[in-house]
N, C-alpha and C positions, 0 to 999 in steps of 0.2 A: 322478960324474955320475948323475943320477937317471933312471930309466926312466919312460916314460909309456905308457899303454895307448892303442892305436888299434884301431878296428874296421874290418874289411875285408869288404865285400860283393862277391861275384863272382856275376854273374847272366848268364843266357843266355836271351834271349827270341827265339823263332823268327822268322826273316825273313818267312816266309809263315804265315798271312796277315798282311799289313802292318797290318791293323786291330788285331790283337792287340798289336803293338809300340806303335802309337800310343796305344792305350788304357792301356797300362802307363805310358808317359811322362806322359799326361794325369793319371792317378791319382797319380803321384809329385809332379807339379807342384802338384796340388790339396792334397796333404798338406803339402808344404813351405810353400805360401802360408798355409795355415791355422795353421801353427806359426811363421809369420814367419821362415822360414829362407831365406836366399839361397844358391844353389848354382850352380856352373858345372859343366856336364857335360863329361866328357872324351871320351865316345864310345867308351870302351875296355871297357865292361861291368864296370868295377871302381870301387868307391867306397871311399875311405879317409877315416875321420872319427874324431875323438876322442869323438863323441857316440854313446853306446850306443843311446839311444832312436831317433835318426835311422837308424842302421844296422839296427836291428830293424824299423823301419817299412818301409824300402826292401826288406829281405829278405822280409818277409811279402807285400808287394805283388808282388814278382818271382815268388814261388812261385805266385801266382794266375795268372800269365801264361806261366810257363816254369819254369826251374830256377834255384835260388839257393843259395849257400853263404855262411855267416857265420863269420868267423874273428876271434879276439881275438889281438892281437899286442902286443909291447912294443917301443917305439922308444927307443933309447939316446940 
């Protein structure tokens, strides 16, 4: 069985001020729309994707509004 790479973005955007959180989600939606990527949010502050570019984009945006960690993992 082959392994495949996935990218995990774990982010923490502060609850207050709420405007910061809203600005983060607006920025992410704008990026996704520009790249024609459809995405469903889980609300768990974790994103798992096989797309490195998407993971890096969300990671960089999250760092502007809070904290973020980017991990590379293999999925069997």
